[in-house]
C-alpha positions, 0 to 999 in steps of 0.5 A, a space after each residue: 489569464 486562462 487557465 492552462 493545463 500542462 500535466 493532468 494524470 490519475 491511477 487507481 488499484 483496486 488490490 494489490 499484494 506483494 510478498 518478499 520470499 527467500 529460500 521459500 520462506 516469507 519474508 514480508 507482505 504489502 497489501 493495498 486495497 482501493 488506491 486513487 491518485 492524481 496529479 494536476 500540474 498547472 502553470 502556477 500550482 501543482 495538486 497531488 491527490 492520493 487515498 488508500 483504503 486499506 494499507 497492512 505491512 506485514 513482518 513475517 521473518 519476526 521471532 515474538 510471535 503473531 502480535 508483533 508480525 503487523 508492522 503497519 495497518 491502516 484499521 483497527 482489529 486487523 487479524 491477519 494469519 500467515 500460512 507456511 506450507 512446506 
């Protein structure tokens, strides 16, 4: 049987920062760096590969203090500083 690819694709993102604001106040932030993904679809199998070097999700709306801002961090000893300029 011949190895025939039906679908193949890949993409990469070096850095992405998404901030959600409401009425000029930050609500949440997502940061990812060095994202790589690929998809191969053949008649007999499907392969998906995803790698992320760094992932950070911040809750800027919470009121419990700076220790509770980070919801998800992909690595230890992360320090996040939220600067709110009014």
